[in-house]
Kinemage of the C-alpha trace (Angstrom):
@kinemage 1
@onewidth
@group {chain A} dominant
@subgroup {mainchain}
@vectorlist {calphas} color= white
{ca met a 1} P 18.706 -0.450 11.771
{ca his a 2} L 15.757 1.058 13.831
{ca met a 3} L 13.900 3.486 11.638
{ca asn a 4} L 11.511 6.207 12.677
{ca phe a 5} L 8.810 6.601 9.877
{ca ser a 6} L 8.155 10.146 10.772
{ca asp a 7} L 11.764 11.208 10.471
{ca glu a 8} L 12.115 9.454 7.214
{ca val a 9} L 8.996 11.270 5.791
{ca lys a 10} L 10.296 14.579 6.882
{ca lys a 11} L 13.803 13.581 5.154
{ca leu a 12} L 12.176 12.630 1.962
{ca leu a 13} L 9.897 15.838 2.058
{ca asp a 14} L 13.008 17.936 2.363
{ca gln a 15} L 14.883 16.110 -0.347
{ca arg a 16} L 11.809 16.410 -3.031
{ca thr a 17} L 11.202 20.016 -1.758
{ca met a 18} L 7.776 18.990 -0.700
{ca arg a 19} L 5.639 20.628 1.978
{ca tyr a 20} L 3.238 19.022 4.329
{ca val a 21} L 0.418 20.614 2.353
{ca asp a 22} L 1.607 18.780 -0.874
{ca leu a 23} L 1.861 15.581 1.007
{ca ala a 24} L -1.557 16.181 2.422
{ca arg a 25} L -3.194 17.093 -0.979
{ca leu a 26} L -1.635 13.834 -2.611
{ca thr a 27} L -2.920 11.456 0.183
{ca gly a 28} L -6.358 12.844 0.765
{ca tyr a 29} L -5.581 14.046 4.398
{ca ser a 30} L -5.665 17.611 5.689
{ca ala a 31} L -2.167 19.548 6.254
{ca gln a 32} L -2.978 19.404 9.910
{ca his a 33} L -3.349 15.547 9.948
{ca ile a 34} L -0.130 15.067 8.199
{ca ser a 35} L 1.527 17.455 10.547
{ca asp a 36} L 0.181 15.899 13.533
{ca leu a 37} L 1.074 12.306 12.192
{ca ile a 38} L 4.774 13.516 11.590
{ca ala a 39} L 5.030 15.439 14.947
{ca gly a 40} L 3.858 12.454 16.650
{ca arg a 41} L 0.570 14.105 17.956
{ca arg a 42} L -1.328 11.388 16.078
{ca arg a 43} L -0.495 7.597 15.558
{ca trp a 44} L 0.206 6.248 12.086
{ca asn a 45} L -2.129 3.747 10.871
{ca glu a 46} L -1.765 1.299 8.058
{ca asp a 47} L -3.799 3.279 5.684
{ca ala a 48} L -2.009 6.576 6.333
{ca ile a 49} L 1.374 4.738 6.044
{ca asn a 50} L 0.327 3.017 2.610
{ca lys a 51} L -0.755 6.395 1.221
{ca val a 52} L 2.357 8.050 2.100
{ca cys a 53} L 4.374 5.400 0.887
{ca leu a 54} L 2.571 5.396 -2.369
{ca val a 55} L 3.028 9.210 -2.938
{ca leu a 56} L 6.654 9.109 -1.882
{ca asp a 57} L 7.404 5.770 -3.773
{ca ile a 58} L 8.818 4.177 -0.914
{ca lys a 59} L 8.457 0.835 0.198
{ca ile a 60} L 8.677 -0.681 3.889
{ca thr a 61} L 10.214 -4.115 4.381
{ca tyr a 62} L 10.110 -6.262 7.510
{ca glu a 63} L 13.039 -8.569 8.592
{ca thr a 64} L 13.164 -11.007 11.463
{ca leu a 65} L 15.559 -10.244 14.391
{ca glu a 66} L 17.421 -13.543 13.466
{ca lys a 67} L 17.909 -12.211 10.032
{ca leu a 68} L 19.123 -8.881 11.169
{ca lys a 69} L 21.527 -10.639 13.680
{ca glu a 70} L 22.960 -12.693 10.470
{ca val a 71} L 23.848 -9.311 9.023
{ca glu a 72} L 25.744 -7.944 11.939
């Protein structure tokens, strides 16, 4: 399944009744920076992804296309 990281972050924030400013405070980024990342005005980098994953308690895993085809 193809996942959009920004969409998943938005969904988790909604589920946890967190605001962008809350995520910003917990990650050390400005609220504007977080807003720009989620809106696609800035590109996610490894550091930002790792900090957001840590705060939201999520883990990203990668699978090869061959492995995904086996599941289908």
